mmCIF file of the N, C-alpha and C atoms, coordinates in Angstrom:
data_MODEL
# 
_entry.id   MODEL 
# 
loop_
_atom_site.group_PDB 
_atom_site.id 
_atom_site.type_symbol 
_atom_site.label_atom_id 
_atom_site.label_alt_id 
_atom_site.label_comp_id 
_atom_site.label_asym_id 
_atom_site.label_entity_id 
_atom_site.label_seq_id 
_atom_site.pdbx_PDB_ins_code 
_atom_site.Cartn_x 
_atom_site.Cartn_y 
_atom_site.Cartn_z 
_atom_site.occupancy 
_atom_site.B_iso_or_equiv 
_atom_site.pdbx_formal_charge 
_atom_site.auth_seq_id 
_atom_site.auth_comp_id 
_atom_site.auth_asym_id 
_atom_site.auth_atom_id 
_atom_site.pdbx_PDB_model_num 
ATOM 1   N N  . MET A 1 1  ? 57.090 17.547 78.515  1.00 0.00 ? 1  MET A N  1 
ATOM 2   C CA . MET A 1 1  ? 57.733 18.061 79.713  1.00 0.00 ? 1  MET A CA 1 
ATOM 3   C C  . MET A 1 1  ? 58.929 18.927 79.333  1.00 0.00 ? 1  MET A C  1 
ATOM 4   N N  . THR A 1 2  ? 59.096 19.997 80.070  1.00 0.00 ? 2  THR A N  1 
ATOM 5   C CA . THR A 1 2  ? 60.258 20.842 79.842  1.00 0.00 ? 2  THR A CA 1 
ATOM 6   C C  . THR A 1 2  ? 61.489 20.166 80.437  1.00 0.00 ? 2  THR A C  1 
ATOM 7   N N  . LEU A 1 3  ? 62.662 20.667 80.082  1.00 0.00 ? 3  LEU A N  1 
ATOM 8   C CA . LEU A 1 3  ? 63.903 20.138 80.645  1.00 0.00 ? 3  LEU A CA 1 
ATOM 9   C C  . LEU A 1 3  ? 63.910 20.315 82.166  1.00 0.00 ? 3  LEU A C  1 
ATOM 10  N N  . GLU A 1 4  ? 63.440 21.478 82.648  1.00 0.00 ? 4  GLU A N  1 
ATOM 11  C CA . GLU A 1 4  ? 63.386 21.715 84.098  1.00 0.00 ? 4  GLU A CA 1 
ATOM 12  C C  . GLU A 1 4  ? 62.503 20.677 84.793  1.00 0.00 ? 4  GLU A C  1 
ATOM 13  N N  . GLN A 1 5  ? 61.350 20.357 84.212  1.00 0.00 ? 5  GLN A N  1 
ATOM 14  C CA . GLN A 1 5  ? 60.450 19.349 84.797  1.00 0.00 ? 5  GLN A CA 1 
ATOM 15  C C  . GLN A 1 5  ? 61.086 17.962 84.784  1.00 0.00 ? 5  GLN A C  1 
ATOM 16  N N  . LYS A 1 6  ? 61.784 17.634 83.715  1.00 0.00 ? 6  LYS A N  1 
ATOM 17  C CA . LYS A 1 6  ? 62.451 16.332 83.640  1.00 0.00 ? 6  LYS A CA 1 
ATOM 18  C C  . LYS A 1 6  ? 63.522 16.203 84.722  1.00 0.00 ? 6  LYS A C  1 
ATOM 19  N N  . ILE A 1 7  ? 64.281 17.271 84.921  1.00 0.00 ? 7  ILE A N  1 
ATOM 20  C CA . ILE A 1 7  ? 65.312 17.258 85.957  1.00 0.00 ? 7  ILE A CA 1 
ATOM 21  C C  . ILE A 1 7  ? 64.676 17.201 87.337  1.00 0.00 ? 7  ILE A C  1 
ATOM 22  N N  . ALA A 1 8  ? 63.613 17.982 87.555  1.00 0.00 ? 8  ALA A N  1 
ATOM 23  C CA . ALA A 1 8  ? 62.923 17.995 88.857  1.00 0.00 ? 8  ALA A CA 1 
ATOM 24  C C  . ALA A 1 8  ? 62.388 16.613 89.219  1.00 0.00 ? 8  ALA A C  1 
ATOM 25  N N  . GLN A 1 9  ? 61.973 15.830 88.229  1.00 0.00 ? 9  GLN A N  1 
ATOM 26  C CA . GLN A 1 9  ? 61.452 14.489 88.479  1.00 0.00 ? 9  GLN A CA 1 
ATOM 27  C C  . GLN A 1 9  ? 62.502 13.556 89.081  1.00 0.00 ? 9  GLN A C  1 
ATOM 28  N N  . LEU A 1 10 ? 63.767 13.904 88.942  1.00 0.00 ? 10 LEU A N  1 
ATOM 29  C CA . LEU A 1 10 ? 64.841 13.072 89.486  1.00 0.00 ? 10 LEU A CA 1 
ATOM 30  C C  . LEU A 1 10 ? 65.040 13.250 90.985  1.00 0.00 ? 10 LEU A C  1 
ATOM 31  N N  . PHE A 1 11 ? 64.413 14.256 91.577  1.00 0.00 ? 11 PHE A N  1 
ATOM 32  C CA . PHE A 1 11 ? 64.676 14.595 92.973  1.00 0.00 ? 11 PHE A CA 1 
ATOM 33  C C  . PHE A 1 11 ? 63.537 14.199 93.897  1.00 0.00 ? 11 PHE A C  1 
ATOM 34  N N  . ILE A 1 12 ? 63.913 13.631 95.035  1.00 0.00 ? 12 ILE A N  1 
ATOM 35  C CA . ILE A 1 12 ? 63.009 13.373 96.155  1.00 0.00 ? 12 ILE A CA 1 
ATOM 36  C C  . ILE A 1 12 ? 63.602 14.130 97.333  1.00 0.00 ? 12 ILE A C  1 
ATOM 37  N N  . ILE A 1 13 ? 62.806 15.010 97.942  1.00 0.00 ? 13 ILE A N  1 
ATOM 38  C CA . ILE A 1 13 ? 63.316 15.822 99.039  1.00 0.00 ? 13 ILE A CA 1 
ATOM 39  C C  . ILE A 1 13 ? 62.620 15.473 100.347 1.00 0.00 ? 13 ILE A C  1 
ATOM 40  N N  . ARG A 1 14 ? 63.246 15.854 101.438 1.00 0.00 ? 14 ARG A N  1 
ATOM 41  C CA . ARG A 1 14 ? 62.638 15.694 102.755 1.00 0.00 ? 14 ARG A CA 1 
ATOM 42  C C  . ARG A 1 14 ? 61.676 16.852 102.982 1.00 0.00 ? 14 ARG A C  1 
ATOM 43  N N  . ASN A 1 15 ? 60.471 16.544 103.427 1.00 0.00 ? 15 ASN A N  1 
ATOM 44  C CA . ASN A 1 15 ? 59.447 17.554 103.660 1.00 0.00 ? 15 ASN A CA 1 
ATOM 45  C C  . ASN A 1 15 ? 59.736 18.266 104.975 1.00 0.00 ? 15 ASN A C  1 
ATOM 46  N N  . LYS A 1 16 ? 60.302 19.476 104.898 1.00 0.00 ? 16 LYS A N  1 
ATOM 47  C CA . LYS A 1 16 ? 60.614 20.247 106.104 1.00 0.00 ? 16 LYS A CA 1 
ATOM 48  C C  . LYS A 1 16 ? 59.799 21.529 106.182 1.00 0.00 ? 16 LYS A C  1 
ATOM 49  N N  . LYS A 1 17 ? 59.842 22.321 105.144 1.00 0.00 ? 17 LYS A N  1 
ATOM 50  C CA . LYS A 1 17 ? 59.149 23.612 105.147 1.00 0.00 ? 17 LYS A CA 1 
ATOM 51  C C  . LYS A 1 17 ? 58.044 23.576 104.099 1.00 0.00 ? 17 LYS A C  1 
ATOM 52  N N  . PHE A 1 18 ? 56.815 23.731 104.564 1.00 0.00 ? 18 PHE A N  1 
ATOM 53  C CA . PHE A 1 18 ? 55.648 23.584 103.694 1.00 0.00 ? 18 PHE A CA 1 
ATOM 54  C C  . PHE A 1 18 ? 55.726 24.464 102.446 1.00 0.00 ? 18 PHE A C  1 
ATOM 55  N N  . ASP A 1 19 ? 55.957 25.760 102.622 1.00 0.00 ? 19 ASP A N  1 
ATOM 56  C CA . ASP A 1 19 ? 55.949 26.691 101.483 1.00 0.00 ? 19 ASP A CA 1 
ATOM 57  C C  . ASP A 1 19 ? 57.012 26.348 100.450 1.00 0.00 ? 19 ASP A C  1 
ATOM 58  N N  . GLU A 1 20 ? 58.205 26.009 100.917 1.00 0.00 ? 20 GLU A N  1 
ATOM 59  C CA . GLU A 1 20 ? 59.279 25.657 99.990  1.00 0.00 ? 20 GLU A CA 1 
ATOM 60  C C  . GLU A 1 20 ? 58.970 24.358 99.260  1.00 0.00 ? 20 GLU A C  1 
ATOM 61  N N  . THR A 1 21 ? 58.439 23.380 99.991  1.00 0.00 ? 21 THR A N  1 
ATOM 62  C CA . THR A 1 21 ? 58.082 22.104 99.364  1.00 0.00 ? 21 THR A CA 1 
ATOM 63  C C  . THR A 1 21 ? 56.991 22.305 98.329  1.00 0.00 ? 21 THR A C  1 
ATOM 64  N N  . LEU A 1 22 ? 55.975 23.101 98.662  1.00 0.00 ? 22 LEU A N  1 
ATOM 65  C CA . LEU A 1 22 ? 54.883 23.350 97.726  1.00 0.00 ? 22 LEU A CA 1 
ATOM 66  C C  . LEU A 1 22 ? 55.397 24.005 96.440  1.00 0.00 ? 22 LEU A C  1 
ATOM 67  N N  . GLU A 1 23 ? 56.304 24.952 96.559  1.00 0.00 ? 23 GLU A N  1 
ATOM 68  C CA . GLU A 1 23 ? 56.869 25.603 95.372  1.00 0.00 ? 23 GLU A CA 1 
ATOM 69  C C  . GLU A 1 23 ? 57.608 24.579 94.498  1.00 0.00 ? 23 GLU A C  1 
ATOM 70  N N  . LEU A 1 24 ? 58.368 23.688 95.130  1.00 0.00 ? 24 LEU A N  1 
ATOM 71  C CA . LEU A 1 24 ? 59.094 22.664 94.362  1.00 0.00 ? 24 LEU A CA 1 
ATOM 72  C C  . LEU A 1 24 ? 58.129 21.681 93.709  1.00 0.00 ? 24 LEU A C  1 
ATOM 73  N N  . VAL A 1 25 ? 57.053 21.335 94.401  1.00 0.00 ? 25 VAL A N  1 
ATOM 74  C CA . VAL A 1 25 ? 56.032 20.448 93.828  1.00 0.00 ? 25 VAL A CA 1 
ATOM 75  C C  . VAL A 1 25 ? 55.450 21.094 92.572  1.00 0.00 ? 25 VAL A C  1 
ATOM 76  N N  . ARG A 1 26 ? 55.153 22.370 92.649  1.00 0.00 ? 26 ARG A N  1 
ATOM 77  C CA . ARG A 1 26 ? 54.589 23.086 91.499  1.00 0.00 ? 26 ARG A CA 1 
ATOM 78  C C  . ARG A 1 26 ? 55.566 23.182 90.335  1.00 0.00 ? 26 ARG A C  1 
ATOM 79  N N  . ARG A 1 27 ? 56.859 23.068 90.625  1.00 0.00 ? 27 ARG A N  1 
ATOM 80  C CA . ARG A 1 27 ? 57.884 23.124 89.568  1.00 0.00 ? 27 ARG A CA 1 
ATOM 81  C C  . ARG A 1 27 ? 58.224 21.750 89.019  1.00 0.00 ? 27 ARG A C  1 
ATOM 82  N N  . GLY A 1 28 ? 57.588 20.678 89.561  1.00 0.00 ? 28 GLY A N  1 
ATOM 83  C CA . GLY A 1 28 ? 57.771 19.355 88.982  1.00 0.00 ? 28 GLY A CA 1 
ATOM 84  C C  . GLY A 1 28 ? 58.536 18.360 89.828  1.00 0.00 ? 28 GLY A C  1 
ATOM 85  N N  . LEU A 1 29 ? 58.692 18.632 91.122  1.00 0.00 ? 29 LEU A N  1 
ATOM 86  C CA . LEU A 1 29 ? 59.411 17.729 92.018  1.00 0.00 ? 29 LEU A CA 1 
ATOM 87  C C  . LEU A 1 29 ? 58.955 16.286 91.841  1.00 0.00 ? 29 LEU A C  1 
ATOM 88  N N  . GLY A 1 30 ? 59.907 15.343 91.923  1.00 0.00 ? 30 GLY A N  1 
ATOM 89  C CA . GLY A 1 30 ? 59.582 13.939 91.726  1.00 0.00 ? 30 GLY A CA 1 
ATOM 90  C C  . GLY A 1 30 ? 58.944 13.267 92.927  1.00 0.00 ? 30 GLY A C  1 
ATOM 91  N N  . GLY A 1 31 ? 59.351 13.665 94.137  1.00 0.00 ? 31 GLY A N  1 
ATOM 92  C CA . GLY A 1 31 ? 58.778 12.997 95.298  1.00 0.00 ? 31 GLY A CA 1 
ATOM 93  C C  . GLY A 1 31 ? 59.181 13.635 96.610  1.00 0.00 ? 31 GLY A C  1 
ATOM 94  N N  . ILE A 1 32 ? 58.591 13.105 97.674  1.00 0.00 ? 32 ILE A N  1 
ATOM 95  C CA . ILE A 1 32 ? 58.823 13.606 99.026  1.00 0.00 ? 32 ILE A CA 1 
ATOM 96  C C  . ILE A 1 32 ? 59.165 12.438 99.928  1.00 0.00 ? 32 ILE A C  1 
ATOM 97  N N  . TRP A 1 33 ? 60.184 12.652 100.757 1.00 0.00 ? 33 TRP A N  1 
ATOM 98  C CA . TRP A 1 33 ? 60.615 11.658 101.742 1.00 0.00 ? 33 TRP A CA 1 
ATOM 99  C C  . TRP A 1 33 ? 60.155 12.148 103.108 1.00 0.00 ? 33 TRP A C  1 
ATOM 100 N N  . GLN A 1 34 ? 59.333 11.354 103.778 1.00 0.00 ? 34 GLN A N  1 
ATOM 101 C CA . GLN A 1 34 ? 58.826 11.705 105.097 1.00 0.00 ? 34 GLN A CA 1 
ATOM 102 C C  . GLN A 1 34 ? 59.554 10.889 106.147 1.00 0.00 ? 34 GLN A C  1 
ATOM 103 N N  . THR A 1 35 ? 60.149 11.570 107.110 1.00 0.00 ? 35 THR A N  1 
ATOM 104 C CA . THR A 1 35 ? 60.821 10.876 108.201 1.00 0.00 ? 35 THR A CA 1 
ATOM 105 C C  . THR A 1 35 ? 59.832 10.652 109.337 1.00 0.00 ? 35 THR A C  1 
ATOM 106 N N  . GLY A 1 36 ? 60.299 10.017 110.410 1.00 0.00 ? 36 GLY A N  1 
ATOM 107 C CA . GLY A 1 36 ? 59.445 9.677  111.541 1.00 0.00 ? 36 GLY A CA 1 
ATOM 108 C C  . GLY A 1 36 ? 58.467 10.769 111.905 1.00 0.00 ? 36 GLY A C  1 
ATOM 109 N N  . SER A 1 37 ? 57.233 10.388 112.102 1.00 0.00 ? 37 SER A N  1 
ATOM 110 C CA . SER A 1 37 ? 56.174 11.354 112.361 1.00 0.00 ? 37 SER A CA 1 
ATOM 111 C C  . SER A 1 37 ? 55.516 11.056 113.700 1.00 0.00 ? 37 SER A C  1 
ATOM 112 N N  . PRO A 1 38 ? 55.613 11.962 114.680 1.00 0.00 ? 38 PRO A N  1 
ATOM 113 C CA . PRO A 1 38 ? 54.933 11.733 115.938 1.00 0.00 ? 38 PRO A CA 1 
ATOM 114 C C  . PRO A 1 38 ? 53.424 11.674 115.727 1.00 0.00 ? 38 PRO A C  1 
ATOM 115 N N  . ALA A 1 39 ? 52.746 11.010 116.627 1.00 0.00 ? 39 ALA A N  1 
ATOM 116 C CA . ALA A 1 39 ? 51.306 10.787 116.480 1.00 0.00 ? 39 ALA A CA 1 
ATOM 117 C C  . ALA A 1 39 ? 50.543 12.073 116.223 1.00 0.00 ? 39 ALA A C  1 
ATOM 118 N N  . GLU A 1 40 ? 50.881 13.156 116.905 1.00 0.00 ? 40 GLU A N  1 
ATOM 119 C CA . GLU A 1 40 ? 50.135 14.406 116.744 1.00 0.00 ? 40 GLU A CA 1 
ATOM 120 C C  . GLU A 1 40 ? 50.372 15.066 115.386 1.00 0.00 ? 40 GLU A C  1 
ATOM 121 N N  . ALA A 1 41 ? 51.422 14.671 114.674 1.00 0.00 ? 41 ALA A N  1 
ATOM 122 C CA . ALA A 1 41 ? 51.719 15.275 113.373 1.00 0.00 ? 41 ALA A CA 1 
ATOM 123 C C  . ALA A 1 41 ? 51.132 14.482 112.210 1.00 0.00 ? 41 ALA A C  1 
ATOM 124 N N  . ARG A 1 42 ? 50.538 13.326 112.483 1.00 0.00 ? 42 ARG A N  1 
ATOM 125 C CA . ARG A 1 42 ? 50.015 12.476 111.398 1.00 0.00 ? 42 ARG A CA 1 
ATOM 126 C C  . ARG A 1 42 ? 48.962 13.180 110.552 1.00 0.00 ? 42 ARG A C  1 
ATOM 127 N N  . LYS A 1 43 ? 48.006 13.830 111.202 1.00 0.00 ? 43 LYS A N  1 
ATOM 128 C CA . LYS A 1 43 ? 46.935 14.483 110.464 1.00 0.00 ? 43 LYS A CA 1 
ATOM 129 C C  . LYS A 1 43 ? 47.495 15.603 109.577 1.00 0.00 ? 43 LYS A C  1 
ATOM 130 N N  . ARG A 1 44 ? 48.431 16.387 110.119 1.00 0.00 ? 44 ARG A N  1 
ATOM 131 C CA . ARG A 1 44 ? 49.062 17.455 109.333 1.00 0.00 ? 44 ARG A CA 1 
ATOM 132 C C  . ARG A 1 44 ? 49.778 16.860 108.125 1.00 0.00 ? 44 ARG A C  1 
ATOM 133 N N  . PHE A 1 45 ? 50.524 15.772 108.353 1.00 0.00 ? 45 PHE A N  1 
ATOM 134 C CA . PHE A 1 45 ? 51.243 15.110 107.259 1.00 0.00 ? 45 PHE A CA 1 
ATOM 135 C C  . PHE A 1 45 ? 50.271 14.656 106.168 1.00 0.00 ? 45 PHE A C  1 
ATOM 136 N N  . CYS A 1 46 ? 49.184 14.019 106.558 1.00 0.00 ? 46 CYS A N  1 
ATOM 137 C CA . CYS A 1 46 ? 48.203 13.530 105.583 1.00 0.00 ? 46 CYS A CA 1 
ATOM 138 C C  . CYS A 1 46 ? 47.583 14.690 104.797 1.00 0.00 ? 46 CYS A C  1 
ATOM 139 N N  . ASN A 1 47 ? 47.247 15.772 105.485 1.00 0.00 ? 47 ASN A N  1 
ATOM 140 C CA . ASN A 1 47 ? 46.668 16.934 104.817 1.00 0.00 ? 47 ASN A CA 1 
ATOM 141 C C  . ASN A 1 47 ? 47.661 17.567 103.840 1.00 0.00 ? 47 ASN A C  1 
ATOM 142 N N  . GLU A 1 48 ? 48.914 17.691 104.276 1.00 0.00 ? 48 GLU A N  1 
ATOM 143 C CA . GLU A 1 48 ? 49.936 18.267 103.391 1.00 0.00 ? 48 GLU A CA 1 
ATOM 144 C C  . GLU A 1 48 ? 50.145 17.394 102.163 1.00 0.00 ? 48 GLU A C  1 
ATOM 145 N N  . MET A 1 49 ? 50.238 16.077 102.365 1.00 0.00 ? 49 MET A N  1 
ATOM 146 C CA . MET A 1 49 ? 50.478 15.183 101.230 1.00 0.00 ? 49 MET A CA 1 
ATOM 147 C C  . MET A 1 49 ? 49.321 15.235 100.241 1.00 0.00 ? 49 MET A C  1 
ATOM 148 N N  . GLN A 1 50 ? 48.105 15.340 100.748 1.00 0.00 ? 50 GLN A N  1 
ATOM 149 C CA . GLN A 1 50 ? 46.948 15.445 99.851  1.00 0.00 ? 50 GLN A CA 1 
ATOM 150 C C  . GLN A 1 50 ? 47.039 16.725 99.011  1.00 0.00 ? 50 GLN A C  1 
ATOM 151 N N  . LEU A 1 51 ? 47.393 17.836 99.660  1.00 0.00 ? 51 LEU A N  1 
ATOM 152 C CA . LEU A 1 51 ? 47.542 19.095 98.931  1.00 0.00 ? 51 LEU A CA 1 
ATOM 153 C C  . LEU A 1 51 ? 48.683 19.012 97.921  1.00 0.00 ? 51 LEU A C  1 
ATOM 154 N N  . PHE A 1 52 ? 49.816 18.452 98.328  1.00 0.00 ? 52 PHE A N  1 
ATOM 155 C CA . PHE A 1 52 ? 50.946 18.317 97.406  1.00 0.00 ? 52 PHE A CA 1 
ATOM 156 C C  . PHE A 1 52 ? 50.550 17.488 96.184  1.00 0.00 ? 52 PHE A C  1 
ATOM 157 N N  . GLN A 1 53 ? 49.842 16.389 96.413  1.00 0.00 ? 53 GLN A N  1 
ATOM 158 C CA . GLN A 1 53 ? 49.430 15.536 95.286  1.00 0.00 ? 53 GLN A CA 1 
ATOM 159 C C  . GLN A 1 53 ? 48.466 16.284 94.362  1.00 0.00 ? 53 GLN A C  1 
ATOM 160 N N  . GLU A 1 54 ? 47.574 17.080 94.953  1.00 0.00 ? 54 GLU A N  1 
ATOM 161 C CA . GLU A 1 54 ? 46.642 17.856 94.134  1.00 0.00 ? 54 GLU A CA 1 
ATOM 162 C C  . GLU A 1 54 ? 47.369 18.910 93.301  1.00 0.00 ? 54 GLU A C  1 
ATOM 163 N N  . GLU A 1 55 ? 48.432 19.489 93.836  1.00 0.00 ? 55 GLU A N  1 
ATOM 164 C CA . GLU A 1 55 ? 49.182 20.538 93.144  1.00 0.00 ? 55 GLU A CA 1 
ATOM 165 C C  . GLU A 1 55 ? 50.162 19.981 92.118  1.00 0.00 ? 55 GLU A C  1 
ATOM 166 N N  . ALA A 1 56 ? 50.537 18.719 92.255  1.00 0.00 ? 56 ALA A N  1 
ATOM 167 C CA . ALA A 1 56 ? 51.539 18.121 91.367  1.00 0.00 ? 56 ALA A CA 1 
ATOM 168 C C  . ALA A 1 56 ? 50.924 17.794 90.011  1.00 0.00 ? 56 ALA A C  1 
ATOM 169 N N  . GLU A 1 57 ? 51.629 18.169 88.960  1.00 0.00 ? 57 GLU A N  1 
ATOM 170 C CA . GLU A 1 57 ? 51.177 17.827 87.614  1.00 0.00 ? 57 GLU A CA 1 
ATOM 171 C C  . GLU A 1 57 ? 51.320 16.322 87.371  1.00 0.00 ? 57 GLU A C  1 
ATOM 172 N N  . ILE A 1 58 ? 52.404 15.761 87.887  1.00 0.00 ? 58 ILE A N  1 
ATOM 173 C CA . ILE A 1 58 ? 52.664 14.324 87.819  1.00 0.00 ? 58 ILE A CA 1 
ATOM 174 C C  . ILE A 1 58 ? 52.613 13.807 89.254  1.00 0.00 ? 58 ILE A C  1 
ATOM 175 N N  . PRO A 1 59 ? 51.904 12.705 89.532  1.00 0.00 ? 59 PRO A N  1 
ATOM 176 C CA . PRO A 1 59 ? 51.808 12.216 90.917  1.00 0.00 ? 59 PRO A CA 1 
ATOM 177 C C  . PRO A 1 59 ? 53.184 12.061 91.563  1.00 0.00 ? 59 PRO A C  1 
ATOM 178 N N  . LEU A 1 60 ? 53.264 12.446 92.831  1.00 0.00 ? 60 LEU A N  1 
ATOM 179 C CA . LEU A 1 60 ? 54.517 12.392 93.578  1.00 0.00 ? 60 LEU A CA 1 
ATOM 180 C C  . LEU A 1 60 ? 54.810 10.987 94.078  1.00 0.00 ? 60 LEU A C  1 
ATOM 181 N N  . PHE A 1 61 ? 56.066 10.651 94.114  1.00 0.00 ? 61 PHE A N  1 
ATOM 182 C CA . PHE A 1 61 ? 56.537 9.445  94.778  1.00 0.00 ? 61 PHE A CA 1 
ATOM 183 C C  . PHE A 1 61 ? 56.696 9.800  96.252  1.00 0.00 ? 61 PHE A C  1 
ATOM 184 N N  . VAL A 1 62 ? 56.145 8.994  97.146  1.00 0.00 ? 62 VAL A N  1 
ATOM 185 C CA . VAL A 1 62 ? 56.256 9.264  98.580  1.00 0.00 ? 62 VAL A CA 1 
ATOM 186 C C  . VAL A 1 62 ? 57.079 8.147  99.217  1.00 0.00 ? 62 VAL A C  1 
ATOM 187 N N  . ALA A 1 63 ? 58.168 8.538  99.870  1.00 0.00 ? 63 ALA A N  1 
ATOM 188 C CA . ALA A 1 63 ? 59.049 7.581  100.536 1.00 0.00 ? 63 ALA A CA 1 
ATOM 189 C C  . ALA A 1 63 ? 59.038 7.855  102.036 1.00 0.00 ? 63 ALA A C  1 
ATOM 190 N N  . THR A 1 64 ? 59.242 6.820  102.826 1.00 0.00 ? 64 THR A N  1 
ATOM 191 C CA . THR A 1 64 ? 59.293 6.963  104.276 1.00 0.00 ? 64 THR A CA 1 
ATOM 192 C C  . THR A 1 64 ? 60.436 6.134  104.827 1.00 0.00 ? 64 THR A C  1 
ATOM 193 N N  . ASP A 1 65 ? 60.790 6.383  106.079 1.00 0.00 ? 65 ASP A N  1 
ATOM 194 C CA . ASP A 1 65 ? 61.794 5.545  106.743 1.00 0.00 ? 65 ASP A CA 1 
ATOM 195 C C  . ASP A 1 65 ? 61.075 4.656  107.753 1.00 0.00 ? 65 ASP A C  1 
ATOM 196 N N  . PHE A 1 66 ? 61.165 3.368  107.546 1.00 0.00 ? 66 PHE A N  1 
ATOM 197 C CA . PHE A 1 66 ? 60.471 2.394  108.395 1.00 0.00 ? 66 PHE A CA 1 
ATOM 198 C C  . PHE A 1 66 ? 61.450 1.542  109.199 1.00 0.00 ? 66 PHE A C  1 
ATOM 199 N N  . GLU A 1 67 ? 62.591 2.102  109.605 1.00 0.00 ? 67 GLU A N  1 
ATOM 200 C CA . GLU A 1 67 ? 63.542 1.258  110.314 1.00 0.00 ? 67 GLU A CA 1 
ATOM 201 C C  . GLU A 1 67 ? 62.995 0.724  111.630 1.00 0.00 ? 67 GLU A C  1 
ATOM 202 N N  . GLU A 1 68 ? 61.976 1.399  112.205 1.00 0.00 ? 68 GLU A N  1 
ATOM 203 C CA . GLU A 1 68 ? 61.315 0.873  113.397 1.00 0.00 ? 68 GLU A CA 1 
ATOM 204 C C  . GLU A 1 68 ? 59.974 0.251  113.047 1.00 0.00 ? 68 GLU A C  1 
ATOM 205 N N  . GLY A 1 69 ? 59.717 0.072  111.776 1.00 0.00 ? 69 GLY A N  1 
ATOM 206 C CA . GLY A 1 69 ? 58.465 -0.521 111.334 1.00 0.00 ? 69 GLY A CA 1 
ATOM 207 C C  . GLY A 1 69 ? 57.413 0.537  111.063 1.00 0.00 ? 69 GLY A C  1 
ATOM 208 N N  . VAL A 1 70 ? 56.391 0.113  110.335 1.00 0.00 ? 70 VAL A N  1 
ATOM 209 C CA . VAL A 1 70 ? 55.315 1.041  109.984 1.00 0.00 ? 70 VAL A CA 1 
ATOM 210 C C  . VAL A 1 70 ? 54.576 1.528  111.217 1.00 0.00 ? 70 VAL A C  1 
ATOM 211 N N  . GLY A 1 71 ? 54.672 0.816  112.320 1.00 0.00 ? 71 GLY A N  1 
ATOM 212 C CA . GLY A 1 71 ? 53.996 1.202  113.557 1.00 0.00 ? 71 GLY A CA 1 
ATOM 213 C C  . GLY A 1 71 ? 54.398 2.565  114.071 1.00 0.00 ? 71 GLY A C  1 
ATOM 214 N N  . GLN A 1 72 ? 55.583 3.034  113.758 1.00 0.00 ? 72 GLN A N  1 
ATOM 215 C CA . GLN A 1 72 ? 56.006 4.343  114.235 1.00 0.00 ? 72 GLN A CA 1 
ATOM 216 C C  . GLN A 1 72 ? 55.134 5.451  113.654 1.00 0.00 ? 72 GLN A C  1 
ATOM 217 N N  . PHE A 1 73 ? 54.399 5.171  112.590 1.00 0.00 ? 73 PHE A N  1 
ATOM 218 C CA . PHE A 1 73 ? 53.521 6.161  111.993 1.00 0.00 ? 73 PHE A CA 1 
ATOM 219 C C  . PHE A 1 73 ? 52.066 5.984  112.427 1.00 0.00 ? 73 PHE A C  1 
ATOM 220 N N  . ILE A 1 74 ? 51.776 4.900  113.120 1.00 0.00 ? 74 ILE A N  1 
ATOM 221 C CA . ILE A 1 74 ? 50.391 4.600  113.497 1.00 0.00 ? 74 ILE A CA 1 
ATOM 222 C C  . ILE A 1 74 ? 49.997 5.263  114.797 1.00 0.00 ? 74 ILE A C  1 
ATOM 223 N N  . GLY A 1 75 ? 50.865 5.258  115.782 1.00 0.00 ? 75 GLY A N  1 
ATOM 224 C CA . GLY A 1 75 ? 50.519 5.887  117.045 1.00 0.00 ? 75 GLY A CA 1 
ATOM 225 C C  . GLY A 1 75 ? 51.395 5.401  118.174 1.00 0.00 ? 75 GLY A C  1 
ATOM 226 N N  . ASP A 1 76 ? 51.119 5.926  119.352 1.00 0.00 ? 76 ASP A N  1 
ATOM 227 C CA . ASP A 1 76 ? 51.949 5.616  120.505 1.00 0.00 ? 76 ASP A CA 1 
ATOM 228 C C  . ASP A 1 76 ? 51.497 4.374  121.259 1.00 0.00 ? 76 ASP A C  1 
ATOM 229 N N  . ASP A 1 77 ? 50.383 3.777  120.906 1.00 0.00 ? 77 ASP A N  1 
ATOM 230 C CA . ASP A 1 77 ? 49.860 2.657  121.680 1.00 0.00 ? 77 ASP A CA 1 
ATOM 231 C C  . ASP A 1 77 ? 50.181 1.297  121.070 1.00 0.00 ? 77 ASP A C  1 
ATOM 232 N N  . GLN A 1 78 ? 51.068 1.247  120.064 1.00 0.00 ? 78 GLN A N  1 
ATOM 233 C CA . GLN A 1 78 ? 51.447 -0.026 119.461 1.00 0.00 ? 78 GLN A CA 1 
ATOM 234 C C  . GLN A 1 78 ? 52.565 -0.700 120.267 1.00 0.00 ? 78 GLN A C  1 
ATOM 235 N N  . THR A 1 79 ? 52.738 -1.960 120.049 1.00 0.00 ? 79 THR A N  1 
ATOM 236 C CA . THR A 1 79 ? 53.806 -2.721 120.676 1.00 0.00 ? 79 THR A CA 1 
ATOM 237 C C  . THR A 1 79 ? 55.092 -2.544 119.879 1.00 0.00 ? 79 THR A C  1 
ATOM 238 N N  . THR A 1 80 ? 56.195 -2.200 120.542 1.00 0.00 ? 80 THR A N  1 
ATOM 239 C CA . THR A 1 80 ? 57.470 -2.035 119.887 1.00 0.00 ? 80 THR A CA 1 
ATOM 240 C C  . THR A 1 80 ? 58.232 -3.351 119.973 1.00 0.00 ? 80 THR A C  1 
ATOM 241 N N  . VAL A 1 81 ? 58.636 -3.871 118.831 1.00 0.00 ? 81 VAL A N  1 
ATOM 242 C CA . VAL A 1 81 ? 59.354 -5.143 118.785 1.00 0.00 ? 81 VAL A CA 1 
ATOM 243 C C  . VAL A 1 81 ? 60.581 -4.986 117.889 1.00 0.00 ? 81 VAL A C  1 
ATOM 244 N N  . LEU A 1 82 ? 61.739 -5.447 118.368 1.00 0.00 ? 82 LEU A N  1 
ATOM 245 C CA . LEU A 1 82 ? 62.966 -5.502 117.575 1.00 0.00 ? 82 LEU A CA 1 
ATOM 246 C C  . LEU A 1 82 ? 63.328 -4.165 116.919 1.00 0.00 ? 82 LEU A C  1 
ATOM 247 N N  . THR A 1 83 ? 63.433 -3.129 117.718 1.00 0.00 ? 83 THR A N  1 
ATOM 248 C CA . THR A 1 83 ? 63.813 -1.848 117.125 1.00 0.00 ? 83 THR A CA 1 
ATOM 249 C C  . THR A 1 83 ? 65.315 -1.723 116.907 1.00 0.00 ? 83 THR A C  1 
ATOM 250 N N  . ASP A 1 84 ? 66.118 -2.471 117.638 1.00 0.00 ? 84 ASP A N  1 
ATOM 251 C CA . ASP A 1 84 ? 67.583 -2.365 117.519 1.00 0.00 ? 84 ASP A CA 1 
ATOM 252 C C  . ASP A 1 84 ? 68.143 -3.584 116.796 1.00 0.00 ? 84 ASP A C  1 
ATOM 253 N N  . LEU A 1 85 ? 67.946 -3.630 115.499 1.00 0.00 ? 85 LEU A N  1 
ATOM 254 C CA . LEU A 1 85 ? 68.424 -4.788 114.723 1.00 0.00 ? 85 LEU A CA 1 
ATOM 255 C C  . LEU A 1 85 ? 69.844 -4.583 114.283 1.00 0.00 ? 85 LEU A C  1 
# 
């Protein structure tokens, strides 16, 4: 690994702009942090993550925020319990 790739592996970024994220993935980005995803964006998120993983030389670390539980990523028809802890 080059020094640039080693340094890039230290970073996990928030996935905001597809083109910019893809360029960073190709340069050796360590991972992607996905924030709350509305139900209609789930398929796009899954497709993007699959492409990012395919483009990454080293598999990406994927992080999410689950403060409302994993259900926030499943859909709108789940039961919400204890969201204000």
